[in-house]
Every structure is written in C-alpha cells, then in structure tokens.
C-alpha positions as CSV (number, residue, x, y, z in Angstrom):
1,M,21.1,-8.5,-0.1
2,Q,23.2,-5.8,0.6
3,R,22.9,-3.3,3.4
4,A,23.0,-0.7,0.6
5,S,19.5,-1.8,-0.3
6,F,18.2,0.2,2.5
7,H,18.4,3.9,3.0
8,Q,19.0,5.5,6.4
9,G,15.4,5.7,7.5
10,E,14.9,2.1,7.1
11,L,18.4,1.4,8.9
12,Q,17.3,3.7,11.8
13,A,13.9,1.8,11.8
14,Q,15.4,-1.5,12.0
15,A,17.9,-0.3,14.6
16,L,14.9,1.0,16.6
17,A,12.9,-2.1,16.4
18,G,15.9,-4.0,17.5
19,F,16.8,-6.0,14.6
20,S,20.4,-6.9,14.3
21,E,20.3,-8.5,11.2
22,V,17.8,-8.3,8.3
23,G,17.7,-11.0,5.3
24,G,15.9,-11.5,2.3
25,N,16.3,-10.5,-1.5
26,I,15.9,-7.1,-2.9
27,Y,16.9,-7.2,-6.6
28,S,17.8,-4.3,-9.0
29,A,15.7,-5.9,-11.7
30,M,12.6,-8.4,-11.9
31,P,13.2,-12.1,-11.5
32,D,11.3,-14.2,-14.0
33,Q,9.1,-15.4,-11.1
34,H,8.2,-11.6,-10.4
35,R,7.7,-10.8,-14.1
36,E,5.2,-13.8,-14.3
37,F,3.5,-12.8,-11.3
38,F,2.4,-9.2,-12.4
39,A,1.6,-10.5,-15.8
40,G,-1.1,-12.7,-14.3
41,L,-2.7,-10.0,-12.2
42,R,-6.1,-8.3,-12.4
43,Y,-5.1,-5.3,-10.3
44,V,-2.0,-3.5,-9.1
45,F,-1.7,-0.7,-6.3
46,V,0.6,2.3,-7.2
47,G,1.9,5.0,-5.2
48,T,3.5,8.3,-6.2
49,L,3.9,12.0,-5.3
50,D,1.5,14.8,-6.0
51,D,2.8,18.4,-7.1
52,E,3.1,19.4,-3.4
53,Q,5.0,16.1,-2.8
54,W,2.4,14.5,-0.7
55,P,2.0,10.8,-1.4
56,V,-1.0,9.6,-3.3
57,A,-2.3,6.3,-4.3
58,T,-4.5,4.6,-6.6
59,V,-5.4,1.2,-8.1
60,F,-5.4,0.2,-11.9
61,S,-7.2,-3.2,-13.1
62,G,-7.8,-4.9,-16.1
63,P,-7.9,-8.6,-17.6
64,P,-4.4,-10.8,-16.9
65,G,-2.0,-9.5,-19.2
66,F,-2.9,-5.9,-18.7
67,M,0.6,-5.6,-17.1
68,R,3.5,-7.0,-18.9
69,T,7.5,-6.7,-18.7
70,P,9.3,-6.3,-22.1
71,D,12.5,-7.0,-20.3
72,A,13.5,-7.6,-16.5
73,G,14.2,-3.7,-15.9
74,H,10.7,-2.4,-17.2
75,L,7.2,-2.8,-16.3
76,R,4.1,-1.6,-18.4
77,I,0.5,-0.9,-17.4
78,S,-1.9,-0.7,-19.9
79,A,-5.2,0.7,-18.5
80,R,-7.0,3.9,-19.2
81,R,-6.0,6.7,-16.8
82,W,-8.6,8.7,-14.9
83,E,-7.4,12.4,-14.9
84,E,-9.5,13.4,-11.8
85,D,-7.7,11.0,-9.8
86,P,-4.9,12.9,-8.1
87,A,-2.6,9.9,-8.2
88,Q,-3.1,8.8,-11.9
89,A,-2.7,12.7,-13.0
90,A,0.5,12.7,-11.3
91,L,2.0,9.7,-13.3
92,V,4.3,11.5,-15.5
93,P,7.8,10.8,-17.0
94,G,10.3,11.2,-14.3
95,Q,8.1,10.5,-11.4
96,S,9.1,8.1,-8.7
97,V,6.5,5.2,-8.1
98,G,5.9,2.2,-6.0
99,L,3.8,-0.8,-7.1
100,L,2.2,-3.3,-5.1
101,G,1.0,-6.6,-6.6
102,L,-1.0,-8.7,-4.4
103,D,-3.0,-11.7,-5.4
104,F,-6.0,-12.0,-3.0
105,S,-6.7,-15.5,-4.2
106,N,-3.3,-17.1,-2.7
107,R,-1.8,-14.4,-0.3
108,R,1.1,-13.7,-2.6
109,R,2.4,-10.2,-3.1
110,N,5.4,-8.6,-4.7
111,R,6.7,-5.1,-4.7
112,A,8.4,-3.0,-7.4
113,N,9.9,0.6,-6.9
114,G,11.2,2.7,-9.7
115,V,10.7,5.8,-12.0
116,I,8.1,6.4,-14.9
117,S,10.4,6.3,-18.1
118,R,7.5,7.0,-20.5
119,T,3.8,7.4,-20.8
120,D,1.0,7.6,-23.5
121,K,-2.8,7.9,-23.2
122,N,-3.2,4.4,-22.0
123,R,0.1,3.0,-20.8
124,I,2.5,3.7,-18.2
125,E,6.0,2.3,-18.5
126,I,8.2,2.0,-15.3
127,A,11.9,1.8,-15.0
128,V,12.3,-0.8,-12.2
129,N,15.0,0.0,-9.5
130,Q,14.1,-2.7,-7.0
131,S,11.8,-5.8,-6.9
132,F,11.3,-7.8,-3.9
133,G,8.8,-10.3,-2.4
134,N,6.8,-9.4,0.7
135,C,5.4,-11.4,3.7
136,P,1.9,-12.9,3.1
137,K,1.2,-13.3,6.8
138,Y,-1.8,-10.9,7.2
139,I,-3.4,-11.0,3.8
140,Q,-7.0,-12.4,3.5
141,V,-7.9,-14.6,0.8
142,R,-10.8,-13.2,-1.0
143,D,-12.8,-14.6,-3.9
144,L,-13.0,-11.8,-6.3
145,S,-15.4,-11.5,-9.4
146,A,-15.6,-9.0,-12.2
147,V,-18.6,-6.8,-12.5
148,E,-19.7,-4.6,-15.4
149,P,-17.8,-1.3,-15.2
150,G,-19.9,1.9,-14.3
151,P,-19.0,5.5,-14.1
152,V,-16.3,6.4,-11.6
153,T,-17.1,9.8,-9.6
154,I,-14.8,11.4,-7.0
155,E,-16.4,12.9,-3.8
156,R,-14.1,15.2,-1.7
157,L,-14.9,14.9,1.9
158,A,-14.7,17.9,4.1
159,H,-14.8,15.5,6.8
160,L,-15.0,11.7,7.2
161,D,-18.9,10.9,6.7
162,V,-20.7,7.9,8.3
163,A,-19.7,5.6,5.3
164,A,-16.1,6.3,5.4
165,R,-16.0,5.9,9.1
166,E,-17.7,2.6,9.0
167,L,-15.5,1.5,6.2
168,I,-12.2,2.2,8.3
169,S,-13.8,0.7,11.6
170,H,-14.7,-2.6,9.9
171,A,-11.5,-3.1,7.6
172,D,-9.1,-5.9,7.6
173,T,-7.1,-4.6,4.9
174,C,-5.7,-1.3,4.0
175,F,-2.7,0.3,1.9
176,I,-0.3,3.0,2.6
177,A,2.0,5.0,0.3
178,S,5.0,6.6,1.6
179,S,8.2,8.4,0.5
180,S,11.9,8.1,1.6
181,Q,13.1,11.3,-0.3
182,A,16.1,9.1,-0.6
183,E,18.1,7.9,-3.7
184,L,15.9,6.2,-6.0
185,A,18.1,3.2,-6.0
186,Q,16.9,2.5,-2.4
187,G,13.2,3.0,-2.8
188,G,11.9,6.4,-3.6
189,V,8.2,6.1,-3.2
190,D,6.7,3.2,-1.8
191,I,3.2,1.4,-1.4
192,S,2.5,-1.5,1.2
193,H,-0.2,-3.7,2.6
194,R,-1.6,-3.8,5.9
195,G,-3.9,-6.6,7.4
196,G,-5.3,-7.6,10.5
197,R,-8.8,-8.7,12.1
198,P,-11.8,-6.3,11.2
199,G,-11.2,-3.4,13.4
200,F,-7.5,-3.6,13.6
201,V,-7.5,0.3,12.9
202,Y,-8.5,2.2,15.7
203,L,-10.4,5.4,14.4
204,A,-10.5,8.4,17.0
205,G,-12.0,11.5,15.6
206,N,-9.5,12.4,12.6
207,T,-6.7,10.1,13.9
208,L,-6.2,6.6,12.8
209,W,-4.1,4.1,15.1
210,I,-2.5,1.1,13.2
211,P,-0.7,-1.9,15.2
212,D,2.4,-3.2,13.4
213,F,2.8,-6.8,13.4
214,R,5.8,-9.1,13.2
215,G,6.8,-8.8,9.1
216,N,9.8,-9.2,6.9
217,R,11.8,-6.7,9.1
218,Y,12.7,-4.5,6.0
219,M,10.9,-1.6,7.6
220,N,10.4,0.1,4.4
221,T,7.0,1.9,5.4
222,L,8.1,3.0,9.0
223,G,11.6,3.9,7.7
224,N,10.0,6.1,5.1
225,L,7.9,7.6,7.9
226,L,10.8,8.5,9.8
227,I,12.4,10.7,7.2
228,Q,8.9,12.1,5.9
229,P,5.9,11.6,8.0
230,R,3.5,12.6,5.2
231,A,1.7,9.5,3.9
232,A,-1.5,8.2,2.1
233,M,-3.9,5.3,2.8
234,L,-6.3,3.6,0.6
235,F,-9.5,1.4,2.0
236,I,-11.2,-0.7,-0.3
237,D,-15.0,-1.3,0.0
238,F,-15.2,-4.9,-1.5
239,E,-18.9,-5.2,-1.6
240,R,-19.7,-1.7,-3.4
241,G,-16.4,-1.1,-4.9
242,D,-15.6,2.3,-3.6
243,V,-12.0,3.4,-2.7
244,L,-11.4,5.7,0.3
245,H,-8.3,7.8,-0.1
246,L,-6.8,9.7,2.7
247,Q,-3.8,11.9,3.2
248,G,-2.2,12.7,6.5
249,T,0.9,13.1,8.8
250,T,2.1,10.0,10.9
251,Q,4.0,9.3,13.9
252,V,5.7,6.2,15.0
253,L,5.3,4.8,18.6
254,W,8.1,2.3,19.4
255,Q,7.7,1.7,22.9
256,Q,4.1,2.6,23.9
257,S,0.5,2.0,22.9
258,P,-1.8,4.8,22.3
259,D,-4.8,5.9,24.7
260,N,-3.8,3.0,27.2
261,Q,-5.0,0.3,24.7
262,W,-3.0,-2.5,23.0
263,V,-3.6,-5.2,20.6
264,E,-2.3,-8.6,20.8
265,G,0.7,-9.4,18.6
266,A,1.5,-5.9,17.8
267,E,5.2,-5.1,18.2
268,R,4.7,-1.3,17.9
269,Y,2.1,1.1,16.8
270,W,1.9,4.1,14.3
271,R,-0.8,6.9,13.9
272,F,-2.1,8.9,10.8
273,D,-3.7,12.2,11.5
274,I,-6.1,12.8,8.5
275,E,-5.5,16.1,6.5
276,R,-7.7,15.4,3.5
277,A,-9.7,12.7,2.1
278,W,-11.7,11.8,-0.9
279,R,-13.7,8.7,-2.3
280,F,-13.7,7.3,-5.6
281,V,-17.3,5.7,-5.9
282,N,-17.2,2.5,-8.2
283,A,-13.6,2.6,-8.8
284,F,-12.9,-1.0,-8.1
285,P,-14.3,-3.2,-10.5
286,L,-14.3,-6.4,-8.6
287,R,-16.5,-7.8,-5.8
288,A,-15.3,-10.1,-2.9
289,Q,-17.2,-12.9,-1.4
290,N,-16.1,-15.8,1.2
291,V,-13.3,-14.0,3.1
292,D,-10.7,-16.4,4.6
293,Y,-8.7,-14.8,7.4
294,S,-5.1,-15.7,7.5
295,P,-4.0,-17.8,10.4
296,H,-1.5,-15.1,11.3
297,T,-4.4,-12.8,11.3
298,L,-6.6,-14.8,13.3
299,A,-3.4,-15.0,16.1
300,T,-3.6,-11.4,16.6
301,G,-6.1,-9.3,18.7
302,L,-8.3,-6.2,18.7
303,W,-8.0,-3.0,20.6
304,T,-8.2,-3.9,24.5
305,P,-8.0,-1.4,27.5
306,A,-4.4,-2.1,28.9
C-alpha cells in the first residue's frame, strides 16, 4: 500500500494519533476474495452526499446475489430504491459513494469507495476506486433471520424521542458516513462501523460521545472529519427493524476525554452534535437473536467518572 492511498486528512490523523507507519492493503480494484464476499451478502451499507453536501447513509438488502461484480472495477446493487430515503434519492450517476459490506455471522467486513457510473429503476452500478478489508475486532456476531417485508415509512424527528434515545443508549453497533472532499482515488465518501459494549455511545442532550478503540490505523473516518466535520450516523433496531438516521457536526478529541469520563480501551474520543434526525420504520428486513460479543468488545469498558 502506498502513502498516496491516503488523503491529507488521513495522514494528519495518523500523525496526531502517533502512528509512524501504517500497513495494510488498499486496492484500486476488487480482488476476487472481495468480489465473492459482496456477492454472498444479504445487506450492504451505503454512504453518499445529499444536495447540500451533507453525508447521508442507507442500507440495501436482498437475497445473496443481489450484489454482483461484472468485473473487478464495478459493483452492481440490484434492489428497489425508496425515493423517500434522502440517501437513496441522492444515488445518481457521478455521485461519490462509500460501501460497507459486513457479515454479522462471522465478523468479516470489506469496504469499497467509488463513483456511481450508471443507474436504472432497480440497479446501481459503482465504479470502484478503492477496495479494502477492515478490522473485525468490535463486530458482534448476530443470528439474522428474514421476516416478511412490510411497508416502510419515514418519521422526521424534531427532537430525539424516547425510542430514539433508548436505541442509542443501548446500542452496541452503529455506522458513520463521512466525506473527505478529496480526490476520489483517495476515498471521497466513506461509511464505517463502530462497535462496543451496550452503552458505549454516551448520549448527553443532543450530543453523542463515541470512544475510538484501536483498529487498523488507517484513520479513514477521523481523517475525513478533520477535513469536513459533517457526518451521518445510522443505528439499527435489530429487534424491530427500524433504522435511525442522524446528521450532525463532529469534533475529535485527541488528548482528553469528555465531561471528566473515560472508557477503558479508548485511545481517543469524538463527539457528534445532532442537527437533524429521522427514522425509517420497518426498513431493515432481518431480525437478530443470540448476540455473541467480540472478545475485543468485552475487553473494553463503559463510561466511568475519571
């Protein structure tokens, strides 16, 4: 992997974190292993930008094979687009996108970043600029089963209601979409996973505090946030199938913990100040049982007064 794989924000974040050397493999096209992985998934998380250049995020789902790769440089998603979803409505040719493929059955995940090359009613084709694996440390294994799909509705929230606050406060998994506004060959839009013990996201008013644990050291997300602090977050209710979407601005805390609290295992923290929120009711067509927490997750702590 060449240093040119990283944009200036990522290089700055690596330096601020004290990383003198970062190793790994970021490919300009999908290796066969990545192509096979995407083709076997039943869901994929996608981040992009809306008309006002705010990150937005969504999830597509379908039977294995709803994603396919006609060649190493292109990935196709064949799934119905729901135009009421701001993220799905923004998926038009020329738009920068980030994809996160994550298999909750085995903690494996791969990422792909690129640009939409063409669309039709039920298909999106992405020209891939970056393809790379990701650290599986904080992914919780879930036994997912399909349910009969029902109508999906959107609820725009003037403020976080009780259900939204409880979902965030008890979450062990969330997703963040961010943008580097850099050269597309070095990322563009990105969507990433965050995990921890239930309650690892600290909610205070309209601010979320998230501990940042040791990962692959790429610093894709935090590098993006140094350049562009706008971000989007997704929280999934795995019991009900609802998806909570938040937009907000961020700040990275490199040398301190927030509000005189700390989390065992956290190397740094970042905050997310909510600007807008909406909820997709019944949007995730899978339900989870039998959560198996990663050993790395169990080695982390919860919020404790310093």
